[in-house]
DODREN-590408 format. One record per atom (N, C-alpha, C, CB): x, y negated, z; residue number from 1; chain; atom name. Coordinates in steps of 0.02 Angstrom, whole numbers, plus 50000, padded with zeros to 5 digits. Last residue first. Glycine has a CB too. Layout:
N
{{X, Y, Z}, NUM, "A", "CA"}
...
END
This chain:
81
{{49138, 50875, 48281}, 81, "A", "N"}
{{49185, 50927, 48301}, 81, "A", "CA"}
{{49197, 50978, 48251}, 81, "A", "C"}
{{49164, 50959, 48361}, 81, "A", "CB"}
{{49065, 50764, 48262}, 80, "A", "N"}
{{49028, 50825, 48276}, 80, "A", "CA"}
{{49073, 50883, 48295}, 80, "A", "C"}
{{48987, 50844, 48216}, 80, "A", "CB"}
{{49151, 50667, 48226}, 79, "A", "N"}
{{49124, 50663, 48294}, 79, "A", "CA"}
{{49086, 50727, 48312}, 79, "A", "C"}
{{49077, 50602, 48299}, 79, "A", "CB"}
{{49176, 50695, 48095}, 78, "A", "N"}
{{49231, 50705, 48142}, 78, "A", "CA"}
{{49205, 50704, 48214}, 78, "A", "C"}
{{49285, 50651, 48132}, 78, "A", "CB"}
{{49056, 50655, 48036}, 77, "A", "N"}
{{49070, 50726, 48043}, 77, "A", "CA"}
{{49127, 50740, 48091}, 77, "A", "C"}
{{49086, 50757, 47974}, 77, "A", "CB"}
{{49073, 50517, 48031}, 76, "A", "N"}
{{49024, 50544, 48077}, 76, "A", "CA"}
{{49035, 50620, 48088}, 76, "A", "C"}
{{48954, 50531, 48050}, 76, "A", "CB"}
{{49170, 50510, 47929}, 75, "A", "N"}
{{49185, 50486, 47996}, 75, "A", "CA"}
{{49138, 50516, 48048}, 75, "A", "C"}
{{49182, 50409, 47999}, 75, "A", "CB"}
{{49094, 50559, 47822}, 74, "A", "N"}
{{49153, 50596, 47844}, 74, "A", "CA"}
{{49173, 50575, 47915}, 74, "A", "C"}
{{49212, 50585, 47795}, 74, "A", "CB"}
{{48999, 50456, 47813}, 73, "A", "N"}
{{48977, 50524, 47829}, 73, "A", "CA"}
{{49036, 50566, 47854}, 73, "A", "C"}
{{48946, 50558, 47767}, 73, "A", "CB"}
{{49085, 50354, 47774}, 72, "A", "N"}
{{49050, 50348, 47838}, 72, "A", "CA"}
{{49025, 50417, 47860}, 72, "A", "C"}
{{48989, 50298, 47833}, 72, "A", "CB"}
{{49120, 50404, 47649}, 71, "A", "N"}
{{49171, 50400, 47700}, 71, "A", "CA"}
{{49141, 50390, 47770}, 71, "A", "C"}
{{49220, 50344, 47684}, 71, "A", "CB"}
{{48998, 50387, 47583}, 70, "A", "N"}
{{49025, 50454, 47592}, 70, "A", "CA"}
{{49078, 50455, 47646}, 70, "A", "C"}
{{49054, 50480, 47526}, 70, "A", "CB"}
{{48991, 50244, 47584}, 69, "A", "N"}
{{48941, 50285, 47620}, 69, "A", "CA"}
{{48966, 50356, 47632}, 69, "A", "C"}
{{48876, 50287, 47580}, 69, "A", "CB"}
{{49109, 50216, 47505}, 68, "A", "N"}
{{49105, 50196, 47575}, 68, "A", "CA"}
{{49051, 50235, 47613}, 68, "A", "C"}
{{49091, 50120, 47580}, 68, "A", "CB"}
{{49149, 50366, 47412}, 67, "A", "N"}
{{49122, 50298, 47417}, 67, "A", "CA"}
{{49124, 50279, 47490}, 67, "A", "C"}
{{49049, 50294, 47388}, 67, "A", "CB"}
{{49231, 50480, 47296}, 66, "A", "N"}
{{49202, 50463, 47361}, 66, "A", "CA"}
{{49174, 50391, 47357}, 66, "A", "C"}
{{49254, 50469, 47418}, 66, "A", "CB"}
{{49294, 50495, 47175}, 65, "A", "N"}
{{49263, 50555, 47203}, 65, "A", "CA"}
{{49229, 50542, 47271}, 65, "A", "C"}
{{49315, 50609, 47212}, 65, "A", "CB"}
{{49257, 50363, 47058}, 64, "A", "N"}
{{49292, 50388, 47117}, 64, "A", "CA"}
{{49257, 50450, 47144}, 64, "A", "C"}
{{49297, 50333, 47172}, 64, "A", "CB"}
{{49188, 50303, 46957}, 63, "A", "N"}
{{49223, 50365, 46941}, 63, "A", "CA"}
{{49261, 50394, 46999}, 63, "A", "C"}
{{49270, 50353, 46885}, 63, "A", "CB"}
{{49067, 50235, 47063}, 62, "A", "N"}
{{49095, 50236, 46996}, 62, "A", "CA"}
{{49127, 50303, 46981}, 62, "A", "C"}
{{49147, 50180, 46988}, 62, "A", "CB"}
{{49067, 50321, 47205}, 61, "A", "N"}
{{49071, 50250, 47183}, 61, "A", "CA"}
{{49106, 50250, 47115}, 61, "A", "C"}
{{49111, 50205, 47236}, 61, "A", "CB"}
{{48952, 50445, 47269}, 60, "A", "N"}
{{49014, 50425, 47235}, 60, "A", "CA"}
{{49009, 50351, 47214}, 60, "A", "C"}
{{49028, 50470, 47174}, 60, "A", "CB"}
{{48895, 50539, 47404}, 59, "A", "N"}
{{48884, 50480, 47362}, 59, "A", "CA"}
{{48951, 50459, 47333}, 59, "A", "C"}
{{48851, 50421, 47402}, 59, "A", "CB"}
{{48926, 50639, 47495}, 58, "A", "N"}
{{48926, 50656, 47424}, 58, "A", "CA"}
{{48913, 50597, 47377}, 58, "A", "C"}
{{48876, 50708, 47411}, 58, "A", "CB"}
{{48826, 50587, 47630}, 57, "A", "N"}
{{48879, 50630, 47606}, 57, "A", "CA"}
{{48871, 50645, 47531}, 57, "A", "C"}
{{48881, 50696, 47646}, 57, "A", "CB"}
{{48709, 50516, 47665}, 56, "A", "N"}
{{48767, 50481, 47638}, 56, "A", "CA"}
{{48819, 50525, 47606}, 56, "A", "C"}
{{48799, 50442, 47692}, 56, "A", "CB"}
{{48607, 50601, 47716}, 55, "A", "N"}
{{48591, 50550, 47666}, 55, "A", "CA"}
{{48652, 50521, 47630}, 55, "A", "C"}
{{48553, 50494, 47698}, 55, "A", "CB"}
{{48674, 50682, 47809}, 54, "A", "N"}
{{48635, 50712, 47755}, 54, "A", "CA"}
{{48623, 50662, 47698}, 54, "A", "C"}
{{48568, 50739, 47781}, 54, "A", "CB"}
{{48724, 50585, 47898}, 53, "A", "N"}
{{48770, 50627, 47859}, 53, "A", "CA"}
{{48734, 50656, 47799}, 53, "A", "C"}
{{48799, 50684, 47903}, 53, "A", "CB"}
{{48602, 50537, 47949}, 52, "A", "N"}
{{48648, 50492, 47913}, 52, "A", "CA"}
{{48696, 50532, 47870}, 52, "A", "C"}
{{48687, 50447, 47962}, 52, "A", "CB"}
{{48554, 50652, 48013}, 51, "A", "N"}
{{48516, 50623, 47958}, 51, "A", "CA"}
{{48561, 50577, 47916}, 51, "A", "C"}
{{48455, 50583, 47985}, 51, "A", "CB"}
{{48650, 50669, 48115}, 50, "A", "N"}
{{48639, 50721, 48065}, 50, "A", "CA"}
{{48603, 50694, 48003}, 50, "A", "C"}
{{48598, 50779, 48095}, 50, "A", "CB"}
{{48633, 50550, 48191}, 49, "A", "N"}
{{48696, 50563, 48156}, 49, "A", "CA"}
{{48685, 50615, 48100}, 49, "A", "C"}
{{48750, 50588, 48205}, 49, "A", "CB"}
{{48481, 50457, 48177}, 48, "A", "N"}
{{48518, 50515, 48203}, 48, "A", "CA"}
{{48579, 50529, 48159}, 48, "A", "C"}
{{48472, 50577, 48206}, 48, "A", "CB"}
{{48483, 50278, 48177}, 47, "A", "N"}
{{48473, 50340, 48140}, 47, "A", "CA"}
{{48511, 50398, 48174}, 47, "A", "C"}
{{48496, 50332, 48067}, 47, "A", "CB"}
{{48516, 50160, 48239}, 46, "A", "N"}
{{48461, 50198, 48267}, 46, "A", "CA"}
{{48450, 50266, 48234}, 46, "A", "C"}
{{48398, 50158, 48262}, 46, "A", "CB"}
{{48581, 50091, 48094}, 45, "A", "N"}
{{48570, 50079, 48165}, 45, "A", "CA"}
{{48507, 50117, 48189}, 45, "A", "C"}
{{48563, 50004, 48180}, 45, "A", "CB"}
{{48582, 50103, 47956}, 44, "A", "N"}
{{48603, 50160, 47996}, 44, "A", "CA"}
{{48588, 50153, 48070}, 44, "A", "C"}
{{48676, 50171, 47987}, 44, "A", "CB"}
{{48546, 49977, 47910}, 43, "A", "N"}
{{48500, 50033, 47898}, 43, "A", "CA"}
{{48518, 50094, 47941}, 43, "A", "C"}
{{48502, 50053, 47825}, 43, "A", "CB"}
{{48660, 49903, 47946}, 42, "A", "N"}
{{48595, 49887, 47976}, 42, "A", "CA"}
{{48546, 49945, 47968}, 42, "A", "C"}
{{48566, 49824, 47944}, 42, "A", "CB"}
{{48756, 49962, 47863}, 41, "A", "N"}
{{48764, 49963, 47936}, 41, "A", "CA"}
{{48698, 49951, 47971}, 41, "A", "C"}
{{48816, 49910, 47959}, 41, "A", "CB"}
{{48706, 49927, 47738}, 40, "A", "N"}
{{48710, 49998, 47757}, 40, "A", "CA"}
{{48715, 50004, 47833}, 40, "A", "C"}
{{48771, 50032, 47724}, 40, "A", "CB"}
{{48722, 49787, 47747}, 39, "A", "N"}
{{48656, 49817, 47737}, 39, "A", "CA"}
{{48655, 49890, 47758}, 39, "A", "C"}
{{48635, 49811, 47665}, 39, "A", "CB"}
{{48858, 49776, 47757}, 38, "A", "N"}
{{48817, 49750, 47812}, 38, "A", "CA"}
{{48747, 49780, 47808}, 38, "A", "C"}
{{48813, 49672, 47811}, 38, "A", "CB"}
{{48891, 49828, 47633}, 37, "A", "N"}
{{48909, 49866, 47692}, 37, "A", "CA"}
{{48873, 49840, 47754}, 37, "A", "C"}
{{48984, 49863, 47703}, 37, "A", "CB"}
{{48842, 49729, 47546}, 36, "A", "N"}
{{48818, 49798, 47542}, 36, "A", "CA"}
{{48832, 49836, 47606}, 36, "A", "C"}
{{48850, 49834, 47482}, 36, "A", "CB"}
{{48919, 49617, 47589}, 35, "A", "N"}
{{48846, 49617, 47593}, 35, "A", "CA"}
{{48817, 49688, 47592}, 35, "A", "C"}
{{48816, 49577, 47537}, 35, "A", "CB"}
{{49059, 49661, 47568}, 34, "A", "N"}
{{49031, 49637, 47631}, 34, "A", "CA"}
{{48955, 49643, 47636}, 34, "A", "C"}
{{49050, 49565, 47640}, 34, "A", "CB"}
{{49140, 49789, 47509}, 33, "A", "N"}
{{49088, 49744, 47484}, 33, "A", "CA"}
{{49045, 49720, 47543}, 33, "A", "C"}
{{49044, 49779, 47430}, 33, "A", "CB"}
{{49298, 49797, 47600}, 32, "A", "N"}
{{49244, 49823, 47558}, 32, "A", "CA"}
{{49196, 49768, 47537}, 32, "A", "C"}
{{49207, 49877, 47594}, 32, "A", "CB"}
{{49337, 49761, 47775}, 31, "A", "N"}
{{49351, 49765, 47704}, 31, "A", "CA"}
{{49291, 49792, 47665}, 31, "A", "C"}
{{49411, 49810, 47692}, 31, "A", "CB"}
{{49280, 49853, 47908}, 30, "A", "N"}
{{49329, 49802, 47889}, 30, "A", "CA"}
{{49345, 49813, 47815}, 30, "A", "C"}
{{49393, 49805, 47933}, 30, "A", "CB"}
{{49127, 49879, 47988}, 29, "A", "N"}
{{49170, 49897, 47932}, 29, "A", "CA"}
{{49215, 49839, 47915}, 29, "A", "C"}
{{49129, 49919, 47871}, 29, "A", "CB"}
{{49034, 49952, 48115}, 28, "A", "N"}
{{49072, 49893, 48095}, 28, "A", "CA"}
{{49123, 49916, 48043}, 28, "A", "C"}
{{49107, 49859, 48156}, 28, "A", "CB"}
{{48882, 50005, 48173}, 27, "A", "N"}
{{48934, 50021, 48125}, 27, "A", "CA"}
{{48968, 49955, 48106}, 27, "A", "C"}
{{48905, 50058, 48061}, 27, "A", "CB"}
{{48793, 50069, 48316}, 26, "A", "N"}
{{48820, 50014, 48276}, 26, "A", "CA"}
{{48874, 50041, 48229}, 26, "A", "C"}
{{48849, 49958, 48321}, 26, "A", "CB"}
{{48725, 50186, 48353}, 25, "A", "N"}
{{48708, 50123, 48385}, 25, "A", "CA"}
{{48734, 50062, 48346}, 25, "A", "C"}
{{48735, 50121, 48456}, 25, "A", "CB"}
{{48660, 50335, 48296}, 24, "A", "N"}
{{48707, 50281, 48281}, 24, "A", "CA"}
{{48683, 50217, 48313}, 24, "A", "C"}
{{48716, 50272, 48204}, 24, "A", "CB"}
{{48631, 50471, 48409}, 23, "A", "N"}
{{48607, 50420, 48362}, 23, "A", "CA"}
{{48660, 50366, 48354}, 23, "A", "C"}
{{48540, 50389, 48387}, 23, "A", "CB"}
{{48671, 50557, 48510}, 22, "A", "N"}
{{48660, 50585, 48443}, 22, "A", "CA"}
{{48635, 50535, 48391}, 22, "A", "C"}
{{48612, 50639, 48447}, 22, "A", "CB"}
{{48695, 50473, 48621}, 21, "A", "N"}
{{48640, 50521, 48622}, 21, "A", "CA"}
{{48621, 50546, 48552}, 21, "A", "C"}
{{48579, 50490, 48655}, 21, "A", "CB"}
{{48778, 50359, 48520}, 20, "A", "N"}
{{48753, 50373, 48587}, 20, "A", "CA"}
{{48693, 50419, 48583}, 20, "A", "C"}
{{48735, 50307, 48624}, 20, "A", "CB"}
{{48914, 50291, 48433}, 19, "A", "N"}
{{48862, 50343, 48434}, 19, "A", "CA"}
{{48844, 50357, 48507}, 19, "A", "C"}
{{48887, 50409, 48399}, 19, "A", "CB"}
{{48986, 50167, 48338}, 18, "A", "N"}
{{48964, 50184, 48405}, 18, "A", "CA"}
{{48906, 50234, 48400}, 18, "A", "C"}
{{48942, 50120, 48445}, 18, "A", "CB"}
{{49123, 50153, 48233}, 17, "A", "N"}
{{49053, 50176, 48238}, 17, "A", "CA"}
{{49039, 50195, 48310}, 17, "A", "C"}
{{49040, 50236, 48190}, 17, "A", "CB"}
{{49223, 50066, 48132}, 16, "A", "N"}
{{49211, 50078, 48203}, 16, "A", "CA"}
{{49137, 50094, 48210}, 16, "A", "C"}
{{49233, 50016, 48248}, 16, "A", "CB"}
{{49333, 50086, 47996}, 15, "A", "N"}
{{49265, 50092, 48022}, 15, "A", "CA"}
{{49268, 50099, 48098}, 15, "A", "C"}
{{49227, 50152, 47990}, 15, "A", "CB"}
{{49439, 50005, 47875}, 14, "A", "N"}
{{49428, 50034, 47942}, 14, "A", "CA"}
{{49353, 50035, 47959}, 14, "A", "C"}
{{49467, 49995, 47996}, 14, "A", "CB"}
{{49443, 49965, 47742}, 13, "A", "N"}
{{49505, 49983, 47776}, 13, "A", "CA"}
{{49495, 50016, 47844}, 13, "A", "C"}
{{49547, 49922, 47785}, 13, "A", "CB"}
{{49361, 49985, 47583}, 12, "A", "N"}
{{49359, 49973, 47656}, 12, "A", "CA"}
{{49422, 49999, 47689}, 12, "A", "C"}
{{49297, 50006, 47687}, 12, "A", "CB"}
{{49381, 50040, 47456}, 11, "A", "N"}
{{49406, 49972, 47471}, 11, "A", "CA"}
{{49407, 49957, 47546}, 11, "A", "C"}
{{49363, 49921, 47436}, 11, "A", "CB"}
{{49436, 50214, 47458}, 10, "A", "N"}
{{49386, 50160, 47450}, 10, "A", "CA"}
{{49417, 50093, 47468}, 10, "A", "C"}
{{49323, 50174, 47494}, 10, "A", "CB"}
{{49521, 50318, 47492}, 9, "A", "N"}
{{49496, 50315, 47423}, 9, "A", "CA"}
{{49444, 50261, 47411}, 9, "A", "C"}
{{49468, 50380, 47405}, 9, "A", "CB"}
{{49474, 50342, 47661}, 8, "A", "N"}
{{49521, 50356, 47607}, 8, "A", "CA"}
{{49487, 50349, 47539}, 8, "A", "C"}
{{49551, 50427, 47615}, 8, "A", "CB"}
{{49456, 50253, 47819}, 7, "A", "N"}
{{49430, 50285, 47758}, 7, "A", "CA"}
{{49484, 50294, 47705}, 7, "A", "C"}
{{49372, 50244, 47729}, 7, "A", "CB"}
{{49490, 50284, 47978}, 6, "A", "N"}
{{49522, 50251, 47922}, 6, "A", "CA"}
{{49498, 50286, 47858}, 6, "A", "C"}
{{49600, 50252, 47928}, 6, "A", "CB"}
{{49392, 50260, 48122}, 5, "A", "N"}
{{49406, 50300, 48063}, 5, "A", "CA"}
{{49438, 50257, 48010}, 5, "A", "C"}
{{49341, 50333, 48036}, 5, "A", "CB"}
{{49337, 50286, 48281}, 4, "A", "N"}
{{49382, 50243, 48243}, 4, "A", "CA"}
{{49404, 50285, 48183}, 4, "A", "C"}
{{49444, 50218, 48287}, 4, "A", "CB"}
{{49193, 50301, 48371}, 3, "A", "N"}
{{49231, 50333, 48318}, 3, "A", "CA"}
{{49272, 50278, 48283}, 3, "A", "C"}
{{49185, 50371, 48267}, 3, "A", "CB"}
{{49145, 50313, 48536}, 2, "A", "N"}
{{49168, 50267, 48484}, 2, "A", "CA"}
{{49211, 50305, 48434}, 2, "A", "C"}
{{49207, 50208, 48514}, 2, "A", "CB"}
{{49005, 50363, 48627}, 1, "A", "N"}
{{49066, 50382, 48594}, 1, "A", "CA"}
{{49082, 50330, 48540}, 1, "A", "C"}
{{49060, 50454, 48565}, 1, "A", "CB"}
END
Protein backbone atom coordinates (compact mmCIF):
# COMPACT_ATOMS: atom_id res chain seq x y z
CA UNK A 1 0.00 0.00 0.00
CA UNK A 2 1.22 3.49 -0.82
CA UNK A 3 0.18 6.36 1.43
CA UNK A 4 0.31 9.84 -0.10
CA UNK A 5 -0.10 12.44 2.65
CA UNK A 6 0.04 16.23 2.81
CA UNK A 7 1.21 17.19 6.30
CA UNK A 8 -0.28 20.18 8.12
CA UNK A 9 1.46 22.68 10.39
CA UNK A 10 5.04 21.64 9.54
CA UNK A 11 7.77 22.54 7.04
CA UNK A 12 7.47 19.29 5.08
CA UNK A 13 5.19 19.44 2.06
CA UNK A 14 4.48 15.80 1.20
CA UNK A 15 4.99 12.24 2.45
CA UNK A 16 5.01 9.02 0.45
CA UNK A 17 5.02 5.96 2.67
CA UNK A 18 5.14 2.36 1.46
CA UNK A 19 3.55 -0.18 3.83
CA UNK A 20 3.61 -3.94 3.24
CA UNK A 21 2.30 -6.67 5.56
CA UNK A 22 1.84 -4.17 8.41
CA UNK A 23 5.42 -2.87 8.27
CA UNK A 24 6.92 0.29 6.83
CA UNK A 25 9.03 -0.39 3.75
CA UNK A 26 10.02 3.19 2.87
CA UNK A 27 9.31 6.81 3.77
CA UNK A 28 10.00 9.67 1.37
CA UNK A 29 9.57 13.25 2.55
CA UNK A 30 9.55 16.43 0.47
CA UNK A 31 10.70 19.54 2.31
CA UNK A 32 11.58 19.94 5.97
CA UNK A 33 14.90 19.34 7.74
CA UNK A 34 16.61 17.06 5.24
CA UNK A 35 19.11 15.26 7.47
CA UNK A 36 16.73 14.72 10.37
CA UNK A 37 13.98 13.43 8.13
CA UNK A 38 16.33 11.09 6.27
CA UNK A 39 17.35 9.72 9.66
CA UNK A 40 13.74 9.23 10.76
CA UNK A 41 12.93 7.56 7.43
CA UNK A 42 15.84 5.17 7.86
CA UNK A 43 14.87 4.30 11.44
CA UNK A 44 11.26 3.61 10.42
CA UNK A 45 12.19 1.16 7.65
CA UNK A 46 11.03 -2.31 8.70
CA UNK A 47 9.15 -1.06 11.78
CA UNK A 48 5.57 -2.25 12.34
CA UNK A 49 3.04 0.51 11.63
CA UNK A 50 1.51 0.27 15.12
CA UNK A 51 4.91 0.68 16.77
CA UNK A 52 5.78 3.70 14.60
CA UNK A 53 2.49 5.39 15.49
CA UNK A 54 3.04 4.69 19.19
CA UNK A 55 6.53 6.19 19.11
CA UNK A 56 5.84 9.24 16.91
CA UNK A 57 2.34 10.42 17.76
CA UNK A 58 2.21 13.50 19.97
CA UNK A 59 5.78 14.72 19.35
CA UNK A 60 5.80 18.50 19.10
CA UNK A 61 8.20 20.87 17.33
CA UNK A 62 8.99 23.93 19.42
CA UNK A 63 5.74 25.74 20.20
CA UNK A 64 3.84 24.02 17.39
CA UNK A 65 1.09 21.56 18.32
CA UNK A 66 2.58 18.98 15.87
CA UNK A 67 5.86 17.96 14.20
CA UNK A 68 7.01 16.00 11.17
CA UNK A 69 7.17 12.77 13.24
CA UNK A 70 3.64 13.41 14.55
CA UNK A 71 2.44 14.05 11.00
CA UNK A 72 4.01 10.75 9.87
CA UNK A 73 2.00 9.06 12.64
CA UNK A 74 -1.15 10.77 11.36
CA UNK A 75 -0.38 9.58 7.82
CA UNK A 76 0.08 6.02 9.06
CA UNK A 77 -3.21 6.19 10.98
CA UNK A 78 -5.06 6.99 7.74
CA UNK A 79 -3.86 3.64 6.39
CA UNK A 80 -5.35 1.82 9.36
CA UNK A 81 -8.83 3.01 8.47
